Structure formats: structure tokens, C-alpha cells
C-alpha positions as CSV (number, residue, x, y, z in Angstrom):
1,M,26.2,19.3,-1.8
2,Q,24.6,16.7,0.4
3,A,27.5,14.4,0.1
4,I,30.0,17.1,1.0
5,R,27.9,18.1,4.0
6,R,27.7,14.5,5.2
7,A,31.5,14.1,4.8
8,L,32.3,17.3,6.7
9,G,29.8,16.7,9.5
10,R,27.7,19.0,11.7
11,D,30.6,21.1,13.0
12,W,31.1,22.7,9.5
13,E,29.0,25.4,7.8
14,V,28.7,24.7,4.1
15,V,27.6,27.6,1.9
16,S,26.3,26.9,-1.6
17,V,26.9,29.5,-4.2
18,G,23.9,29.7,-6.5
19,A,25.4,31.8,-9.2
20,P,26.2,29.7,-12.3
21,A,29.8,28.4,-12.5
22,V,31.6,29.1,-15.8
23,S,34.2,26.5,-16.9
24,D,35.6,28.7,-19.8
25,G,39.2,29.6,-19.1
26,D,39.3,26.8,-16.5
27,G,37.0,28.8,-14.2
28,A,38.9,32.1,-14.2
29,A,35.7,34.2,-13.9
30,A,34.5,35.1,-10.4
31,T,31.0,36.1,-9.3
32,S,30.2,38.6,-6.5
33,E,28.2,35.8,-4.7
34,A,31.3,33.5,-4.7
35,V,33.5,36.3,-3.5
36,A,31.1,37.1,-0.6
37,A,30.6,33.5,0.3
38,V,34.3,32.7,0.6
39,R,35.2,35.4,3.1
40,G,36.5,33.7,6.2
41,A,36.3,30.2,4.6
42,E,38.8,27.5,5.3
43,L,37.9,25.4,2.3
44,Y,36.8,26.3,-1.2
45,F,35.4,24.0,-3.9
46,G,34.7,25.6,-7.3
47,W,35.3,25.6,-11.0
48,G,38.7,27.2,-10.8
49,V,39.9,29.6,-8.1
50,P,39.6,33.1,-9.6
51,P,42.0,35.7,-8.1
52,A,39.1,37.7,-6.5
53,V,38.0,34.5,-4.7
54,A,41.5,33.8,-3.5
55,S,41.9,37.4,-2.3
56,A,38.6,37.3,-0.4
57,A,39.7,34.2,1.5
58,S,43.2,35.4,2.2
59,G,44.2,34.7,5.8
60,T,41.7,31.8,6.3
61,L,41.9,29.6,3.2
62,R,43.7,26.3,3.9
63,W,42.5,24.1,0.9
64,A,41.1,25.1,-2.5
65,H,39.9,22.6,-5.1
66,T,38.9,23.1,-8.7
67,A,36.7,20.8,-10.7
68,A,38.9,21.5,-13.7
69,A,42.0,19.6,-14.6
70,G,43.7,22.7,-16.0
71,V,45.0,25.0,-13.3
72,R,46.9,27.8,-15.1
73,A,44.2,30.4,-14.7
74,S,43.9,29.5,-11.0
75,L,47.7,29.7,-10.2
76,S,47.5,33.5,-9.5
77,P,49.7,35.5,-7.1
78,E,46.5,35.8,-5.0
79,L,46.1,32.1,-4.6
80,L,49.8,31.5,-4.0
81,A,49.8,34.2,-1.3
82,T,47.2,32.2,0.7
83,R,49.7,29.3,1.0
84,A,46.6,27.0,0.8
85,V,46.9,23.5,-0.5
86,F,45.5,23.5,-4.1
87,T,44.0,20.4,-5.7
88,N,42.6,19.8,-9.1
89,S,40.5,17.1,-10.8
90,R,43.0,15.4,-13.0
91,G,42.3,11.8,-13.5
92,I,38.5,12.0,-13.4
93,H,38.4,13.3,-17.0
94,A,40.7,10.6,-18.3
95,E,38.2,7.9,-19.3
96,P,35.5,10.1,-21.0
97,L,38.2,12.1,-22.7
98,A,39.9,8.9,-24.0
99,D,36.5,7.7,-25.3
100,W,36.1,11.1,-27.0
101,A,39.6,10.8,-28.5
102,L,39.0,7.3,-29.9
103,T,35.8,8.6,-31.5
104,A,37.6,11.6,-33.0
105,I,40.4,9.4,-34.4
106,A,37.8,7.1,-36.0
107,Y,35.9,10.1,-37.4
108,C,39.2,11.1,-39.1
109,V,40.6,7.9,-40.4
110,R,37.3,6.5,-41.6
111,G,36.4,9.6,-43.7
112,F,33.5,10.9,-41.6
113,H,34.6,14.5,-42.2
114,W,34.3,13.9,-45.9
115,A,30.8,12.3,-45.6
116,V,29.6,15.3,-43.4
117,A,30.8,17.8,-46.0
118,A,29.2,15.8,-48.8
119,Q,25.9,15.7,-46.9
120,R,25.9,19.4,-46.4
121,A,26.4,19.9,-50.1
122,G,23.7,17.3,-50.9
123,R,26.2,15.2,-52.8
124,W,26.1,11.4,-52.9
125,A,29.9,10.8,-52.5
126,K,30.1,7.1,-53.0
127,D,32.5,7.3,-55.9
128,E,34.8,9.5,-53.9
129,F,35.1,6.8,-51.3
130,T,35.4,3.9,-53.6
131,D,37.9,5.4,-56.1
132,G,40.4,6.3,-53.4
133,T,39.7,10.1,-53.5
134,V,39.0,9.8,-49.7
135,P,41.8,7.8,-48.1
136,I,40.3,5.4,-45.6
137,R,42.6,3.6,-43.1
138,D,42.0,0.4,-41.3
139,F,42.6,0.9,-37.6
140,S,45.4,-1.7,-37.8
141,E,47.2,0.6,-40.4
142,T,46.8,3.7,-38.2
143,R,49.8,5.1,-36.3
144,V,48.8,7.3,-33.3
145,G,51.2,9.8,-31.7
146,V,50.3,11.0,-28.2
147,V,51.8,14.3,-26.9
148,G,51.6,13.8,-23.1
149,L,51.3,10.4,-21.4
150,G,49.7,11.4,-18.2
151,G,46.4,9.9,-17.1
152,V,44.5,11.1,-20.2
153,G,47.3,10.2,-22.7
154,R,47.7,6.7,-21.2
155,A,43.9,6.1,-21.4
156,V,43.9,7.2,-25.0
157,A,46.9,4.8,-25.7
158,R,45.1,1.9,-24.1
159,R,42.0,2.3,-26.3
160,C,43.9,2.8,-29.5
161,H,46.1,-0.2,-28.8
162,A,43.0,-2.3,-28.0
163,V,41.6,-1.7,-31.5
164,G,44.9,-2.5,-33.3
165,M,46.4,0.9,-33.7
166,E,50.2,1.4,-33.3
167,V,50.8,4.0,-30.5
168,R,53.9,6.1,-29.7
169,G,54.2,9.0,-27.4
170,I,56.3,11.6,-25.7
171,R,56.4,12.9,-22.1
172,R,58.6,15.0,-19.9
173,N,60.3,12.0,-18.3
174,P,60.7,9.4,-21.0
175,S,62.9,7.1,-18.8
176,R,59.9,6.1,-16.7
177,R,58.2,2.8,-17.2
178,R,56.6,2.6,-20.6
179,P,52.8,2.6,-20.4
180,A,50.8,-0.4,-21.6
181,G,50.0,-0.3,-25.3
182,V,52.7,2.3,-26.1
183,A,55.4,1.0,-28.5
184,W,57.9,3.8,-28.1
185,V,58.3,6.7,-25.6
186,G,60.4,9.8,-26.3
187,G,61.0,13.1,-24.6
188,P,60.0,16.6,-25.5
189,A,63.0,16.9,-27.9
190,D,61.6,14.0,-29.9
191,L,58.3,15.7,-30.9
192,A,59.4,16.0,-34.6
193,E,60.3,12.3,-34.6
194,L,56.9,11.4,-33.1
195,A,55.1,13.6,-35.7
196,R,57.0,11.9,-38.6
197,R,55.7,8.5,-37.4
198,S,52.1,9.5,-36.8
199,D,49.0,9.4,-39.0
200,V,47.1,11.0,-36.1
201,L,48.7,13.3,-33.6
202,V,46.8,13.6,-30.3
203,L,47.5,16.4,-27.9
204,A,47.0,15.3,-24.3
205,A,49.5,17.3,-22.3
206,P,48.8,20.0,-19.6
207,Q,49.4,23.6,-20.6
208,T,52.5,24.9,-18.8
209,R,55.3,27.3,-19.7
210,E,57.1,24.4,-21.3
211,T,54.2,23.3,-23.5
212,D,52.9,26.7,-24.7
213,G,52.8,26.4,-28.5
214,V,54.7,23.1,-28.4
215,V,52.9,21.8,-31.5
216,G,53.9,24.6,-33.9
217,A,54.9,25.0,-37.5
218,A,57.8,22.6,-37.3
219,A,55.9,19.8,-35.7
220,L,53.0,20.1,-38.0
221,A,55.2,20.2,-41.1
222,A,56.9,17.0,-39.9
223,L,53.6,15.1,-40.0
224,P,53.1,12.8,-43.1
225,R,50.9,14.2,-45.8
226,G,47.3,13.3,-45.1
227,A,47.8,13.1,-41.3
228,F,45.2,14.4,-38.8
229,V,45.4,16.4,-35.6
230,V,43.2,15.8,-32.5
231,N,43.5,18.3,-29.6
232,L,41.8,17.5,-26.4
233,A,44.3,19.2,-24.1
234,R,44.4,23.0,-24.2
235,G,44.3,25.4,-27.2
236,G,47.5,27.0,-26.1
237,L,49.5,23.9,-27.0
238,L,48.6,24.2,-30.7
239,D,49.6,27.0,-33.1
240,E,46.2,27.4,-34.9
241,E,47.6,29.6,-37.6
242,A,50.3,27.1,-38.5
243,L,47.5,24.4,-38.5
244,R,45.4,26.4,-40.9
245,E,48.4,26.9,-43.2
246,Q,49.0,23.1,-43.3
247,L,45.3,22.5,-43.9
248,E,45.3,25.0,-46.8
249,R,48.4,23.4,-48.3
250,G,46.7,20.0,-48.1
251,R,49.4,18.4,-46.0
252,I,47.0,17.9,-43.0
253,A,43.8,16.2,-44.0
254,G,41.7,17.4,-41.1
255,C,41.4,17.8,-37.4
256,V,39.1,17.5,-34.5
257,L,39.5,20.2,-31.9
258,D,37.9,20.4,-28.4
259,V,39.9,23.3,-27.3
260,F,41.0,26.6,-28.8
261,G,43.3,29.6,-28.1
262,Q,40.2,31.7,-27.5
263,E,37.1,30.3,-26.0
264,P,34.3,30.4,-27.0
265,L,35.6,30.3,-30.5
266,P,34.8,33.8,-31.9
267,A,32.1,34.2,-34.5
268,G,33.5,34.4,-38.0
269,H,36.7,32.5,-37.1
270,P,37.8,30.5,-40.2
271,L,37.8,27.2,-38.2
272,W,34.0,27.4,-38.0
273,T,33.5,26.9,-41.7
274,D,36.5,24.8,-42.7
275,P,35.0,21.4,-43.8
276,R,38.1,19.6,-42.7
277,V,37.7,20.8,-39.1
278,L,35.3,19.5,-36.5
279,V,34.7,22.1,-33.8
280,F,33.8,20.7,-30.4
281,P,32.8,23.2,-27.7
282,H,35.4,22.2,-25.0
283,A,33.0,19.5,-23.8
284,G,35.0,16.3,-24.6
285,A,35.1,15.3,-21.0
286,V,31.4,15.7,-20.4
287,S,29.5,12.6,-19.7
288,T,26.7,11.4,-17.4
289,G,29.2,10.1,-14.9
290,F,31.2,13.3,-14.4
291,W,29.5,14.6,-11.3
292,K,29.7,11.3,-9.5
293,R,33.4,11.0,-10.2
294,E,33.9,14.6,-9.1
295,T,31.9,14.1,-5.9
296,D,33.8,10.9,-5.1
297,L,37.1,12.8,-5.5
298,I,36.0,15.7,-3.3
299,V,34.5,13.5,-0.6
300,D,37.6,11.3,-0.5
301,N,39.7,14.4,-0.1
302,V,37.4,15.8,2.6
303,R,37.9,12.7,4.6
304,R,41.7,12.9,4.1
305,Y,41.7,16.5,5.1
306,L,39.8,15.9,8.3
307,A,42.2,13.0,9.2
308,G,45.3,15.1,8.5
309,R,46.3,12.9,5.6
310,R,47.8,14.0,2.2
311,L,45.2,15.0,-0.3
312,K,44.9,13.5,-3.8
313,N,45.8,15.6,-6.8
314,V,47.8,18.3,-5.0
315,V,49.0,20.8,-7.7
316,D,52.7,21.6,-7.9
317,P,52.7,25.4,-8.6
318,Q,56.2,25.2,-10.1
319,A,55.3,22.4,-12.6
320,G,51.9,23.9,-13.3
321,Y,49.9,20.7,-12.8
């Protein structure tokens, strides 16, 4: 708050909303305090832009910013009606999410999921590791497929390549320059090909109309037997029922999921108790450096706004990111 006040200067009134922000659903929930505070406001910074907030600021709002990278819940008719510039926080999550992804991949291919299950059962599982029951891969033998080669996907690819993994990926525009560390780049139509050549499939694309349910039964069935799935993007990209079916059939060996179709994951959901699944509470991007990166982005954009320059991370409502 102090950094924002300093950047705006004395001519601006800055109102701090004390009600807790909720990041679930990319900040779709509004509080009465936020709705009251935003009336007559020119700028709004929050975790998402709930429709009620956008409505309350209609007529005065010129720029709205969300601390989330995902914007689907914010792109409401109410926000679009304001004609305000809308920015998100893509990019600031890339490095910690990529760290998380590399950790998740290592957890899978080095058999940590098996060790955790054995520990819970009080079983000394050394024989299962040494007799080949648990398949353990060297990093140099691991093929990683990345769905989405934006900022997060590229950061994941760099880390995986640095430790000797073979990386391939797909993105909306495959003809663009191939990112460092990525051996092959395809388009959305090449998802099945990517799956066939991946020991670990990492989901790192934004959720849009085009990516809803993109990793469904066909893509999961195309994975080699014993492959893993890591989802750090949005739950809506992955067909969870198809994933569970492949887990039960033994074709997919396990998965690490930071995001889900419904969040929080409901009590009693089968994913809670499946020993092949590691449930992470949509906190993969959390680190001690988050708020500094977020503050730096906001302050930089405040200075750009006051100078009449183009803002960073302007969201394209048609593309959905």
C-alpha cells in the first residue's frame, strides 16, 4: 500500500479494503467493503474483478488490475461494459510455478509417491524399489511434454532442459520462434502426438474457450503406459473423470495437481484418497517473493498510467488472456 501511494502521489486518494481477499476462482467473490470502496474509483487493484465491483465502478473505472494470472472469472459483461483497461499478473508467477513443476516432475519420476504411500502404510518398501516394481527414471531418460509455452511453460522447459530432460511442447502459434530448451513445438492439433512422446505431461496453458477440457480422454489415452500428469494451469483444462479412469486402469502411474475443476476440492472427492495423486491446494505459485513481484508490477504500471504509456499485461478479452 505504501509503495502504491508513493507511486500515485498526493493528488490521489488510495482506499485500502480490509476485508480478506479470496483467490479461489481467480477472485470472483466480492465483499461489500470492496463494492463500497470502488464507487467513483478510477483505478482498482484486487484479486480478480468481481462483477459487483465492476458494476459499482461503472462510469468512472479506467483501469482494473488483478493479482491473478487467470482472468476468466473477471471478464464479465459488467467489466467489459466499463471499457476500462484490464491487466493481469501473468509473468510474475512463472518462476515459482516452474520451480514447483520441476519439483512435481521429480516427485513422480523418482518414485516419491510410492514412498509416501508405503510410509502411510508403515511398510519398508526397499524391495519394491530395487526389484523394479517401482519404475524409477533418470532425468536424462525423462521426456516432458508441455501444453502451453507461454511464460510459465517456457520457464518449466528451461528447468527441465537444464537437468537433462527432453522437452517438447505445443502452443497456439507453433510457427513462432522455438523457445530455448524445447526440442519440438507443435500446434493444438498435435496434442495427441505430444502425449505419445511424453513420460510426463505438464499443463501450463491459460483456460480459454479453446482450452476447456483440452486434455481429455483421447489425450490421456495417448500417453505411454506409466506416464504422469502435472497440472499447474487451471482445473478446467483437464478431464478429471478421464484421468481417474486412466489411473484405475493403471495406464497413468500418478499425477500432481495444483488446480481442480471445483475448488476447494470437495470433501470426500476420490482424488483426496488416491495414493497415486498428490493434491496441492492451488498454491504452486506461492513463495516469499510473490508480493514483491506483484508490487513491482503494479508500481511500474502506475507510473506508465500516469505518463500515458501502454500498460504491461493488458488482457485481450477476445483471446481470454
